[in-house]
C-alpha positions in Angstrom: 116.3 92.6 78.3 119.5 94.4 78.0 122.5 93.9 80.4 122.3 97.3 81.6 118.4 97.0 82.7 118.9 93.8 84.2 121.7 95.3 86.4 119.4 98.1 87.5 116.7 95.4 88.2 119.2 93.7 90.2 120.4 96.6 92.3 116.9 97.2 93.0 116.6 93.8 94.6 119.2 94.6 97.1 117.0 97.5 98.2 113.8 95.6 99.0 112.3 92.4 100.1 109.9 93.0 97.4 109.6 91.1 94.2 111.0 92.9 91.4 110.4 92.3 87.6 111.1 88.6 87.6 110.8 88.2 83.9 110.6 90.9 81.3 110.1 88.7 78.6 106.8 87.4 80.3 108.0 83.8 80.1 107.2 81.1 82.5 108.2 82.1 85.9 111.2 80.1 87.4 110.2 77.2 89.6 112.4 78.8 92.6 110.2 82.1 92.3 106.9 80.3 92.0 107.5 78.1 95.1 108.9 81.1 97.1 105.5 82.9 96.2 103.4 80.0 97.2 105.3 79.9 100.7 104.9 83.6 101.2 101.2 83.4 100.5 100.8 80.7 102.8 102.7 82.4 105.3 100.4 85.8 104.9 97.2 83.4 105.1 98.7 81.7 108.5 99.4 85.1 110.0 95.8 86.3 109.5 94.2 82.9 110.7 96.5 82.2 113.7 95.8 82.9 117.4 98.6 84.7 119.5 99.9 83.2 122.6 98.7 85.6 124.8 100.2 83.9 128.2 103.7 84.1 126.5 103.2 87.8 125.7 102.0 88.4 129.2 105.4 86.7 130.7 107.4 88.8 128.0 106.0 92.1 129.4 106.5 91.4 132.9 107.0 93.1 135.3 104.2 95.1 133.7 100.8 94.0 134.6 98.3 93.0 131.9 94.7 92.7 131.4 92.8 90.4 128.6 89.8 91.8 126.8 87.9 90.6 123.5 86.2 92.5 121.0 82.6 91.8 119.9 84.2 89.7 116.9 84.7 86.7 119.0 85.2 84.3 116.3 88.0 84.8 113.4 85.5 84.1 110.6 83.3 86.9 112.0 86.3 89.3 112.7 87.2 88.9 109.0 83.8 89.6 107.7 82.7 92.3 110.4 85.4 95.1 110.9 82.7 97.1 113.0 82.6 94.2 115.7 86.4 94.5 116.1 85.9 98.3 117.3 84.0 97.4 120.3 84.5 95.6 123.6 82.5 92.5 124.2 80.6 92.8 127.4 80.8 92.3 130.3 84.3 94.0 130.7 86.1 95.0 133.8 88.6 97.7 133.0 89.8 100.1 135.8 89.2 103.8 135.6 92.8 104.6 136.1 92.6 108.4 134.5 96.2 107.7 133.3 98.0 109.8 130.8 98.5 106.9 128.3 97.1 103.3 128.0 99.1 100.9 125.8 96.8 98.2 123.9 98.4 95.2 122.0 95.8 93.8 119.7 96.4 90.9 117.3 94.6 92.7 114.5 95.5 91.0 111.0 98.8 89.1 112.1 99.5 87.2 115.0 103.2 86.9 114.5 103.4 90.6 114.2 102.9 90.6 118.2 106.5 89.3 118.8 107.8 92.9 118.4 105.5 94.4 120.9 107.2 93.6 124.0 110.6 95.1 122.7 108.6 98.0 121.7 107.1 98.7 125.1 110.3 97.7 127.1 112.3 100.4 124.9 109.4 102.9 125.4 109.5 102.3 129.3 113.0 104.0 129.2 111.6 107.2 128.2 108.1 106.7 129.7 108.5 105.5 133.5 104.6 106.1 133.8 103.8 103.1 131.8 104.9 100.8 134.9 101.7 102.1 136.7 99.1 101.1 134.2 98.4 97.7 133.0 99.0 96.8 129.2 96.1 95.8 127.5 96.0 92.7 125.7 93.0 92.4 123.1 91.9 89.6 121.1 89.8 90.2 117.6 91.1 93.8 117.7 90.8 96.5 115.1 92.8 99.8 115.8 89.5 101.6 117.0 89.0 99.3 119.8 91.8 101.2 121.8 89.2 104.2 121.7 86.6 102.0 123.5 89.3 100.7 125.9 90.7 104.1 126.6 87.5 105.8 127.2 86.6 103.3 130.0 89.7 103.7 131.6 89.7 107.4 131.4 93.1 107.4 129.4 94.2 110.7 128.0 95.8 109.0 125.1 96.0 105.6 123.8 98.7 103.5 121.9 97.4 100.7 120.0 100.3 98.2 118.7 98.5 95.9 116.4 99.2 93.3 113.6 99.2 94.7 110.2 97.7 93.4 107.2 100.5 90.7 105.8 101.8 91.1 102.5 103.9 88.6 100.1 107.4 89.7 101.7 106.6 90.4 105.3 103.9 88.7 107.4 104.9 90.0 110.7 104.9 93.6 110.3 103.6 95.6 113.5 101.7 99.0 113.3 101.6 101.4 116.2 98.5 104.3 116.4 98.7 107.0 118.7 95.3 108.7 119.5 94.8 111.8 121.9 91.6 112.2 123.9 90.3 108.6 122.4 86.6 107.9 122.3 84.6 105.6 120.3 83.7 107.1 116.8 87.3 108.9 116.7 88.4 109.4 113.0 91.4 107.9 111.7 92.6 111.3 110.6 93.0 112.0 114.4 95.5 109.4 115.0 99.3 109.3 114.1 100.6 105.7 112.7 104.2 104.2 112.9 103.9 101.1 110.6 106.2 98.3 109.2 107.4 97.4 112.5 109.9 94.3 112.1 113.4 92.8 112.0 113.2 92.0 108.3 114.1 95.3 106.3 111.4 97.2 108.2 111.7 99.8 111.3 113.2 97.8 114.4 111.3 97.7 117.5 113.8 100.0 119.5 113.7 102.7 116.4 110.0 102.4 116.2 109.9 103.2 120.1 112.1 106.2 119.7 109.8 107.7 117.2 106.7 106.6 119.2 108.2 108.3 122.2 108.7 111.6 120.5 105.2 111.7 119.0 103.9 111.2 122.4 105.9 114.3 123.8 104.9 116.2 120.9 101.2 115.3 121.1 101.2 116.3 124.8 102.8 119.6 123.7 100.6 120.2 121.1 97.3 118.6 122.8 96.5 116.4 119.9 97.5 113.9 117.5 96.7 113.0 113.7 96.9 115.5 110.8 97.9 118.5 113.2 100.8 116.6 114.4 103.8 116.4 111.6 106.4 113.4 112.4 109.6 115.2 112.5 111.2 112.6 115.0 114.2 112.2 112.4 115.6 115.3 114.1 114.8 114.1 117.5 117.4 112.7 119.9 117.6 109.1 120.6 116.1 107.5 123.6 117.9 108.1 126.8 119.8 111.3 125.2 117.1 113.8 125.5 
């Protein structure tokens, strides 16, 4: 590989945490690279299998009230094999019918470590949406994105924000995703949602920046009356939180 090409790949490596062309000659991988790969793979597997510390998360969200719920995927092995069971609540469940404008749900999804970013996102959102203080945050175990639809319908919420652990990769295993859905009911299509993904502090979207984008989407969705493909994310031109 020529020096110019090698320098080009070196520049690419400074732009992304992803692995960029270790050896163009297809020789054996360097030991350091091989060990790094195995470490990243182990971290991804651990992220999928780990159980969040719900008590610690509830404490981090204080003074907001929280309610714990469980999907029908009551075991992790079942959750991984049956995505459909992660989309509906296990019975019995006692959720208040508040008729709130927005309910925030935090779900473990496919990465328990990602939930470390949920409290900072919600804290930043409270600055733009004081109404959040009046509605408990729902902590959902065994959650898929669509579980938020079931929760929101039972609570009579006009909109649902689901913060959920994303599928871990070999560069980042603690990435959080945010899914915003207007008029959520079970069976809502994914095309009716807006997603803010890659929320983490290792080269991703920082929680505070993610909150600014989410707040913009919520305001725009309320003006438009819908979310999903009809709502284009133009938050890059919007003012930061607290500057509107």
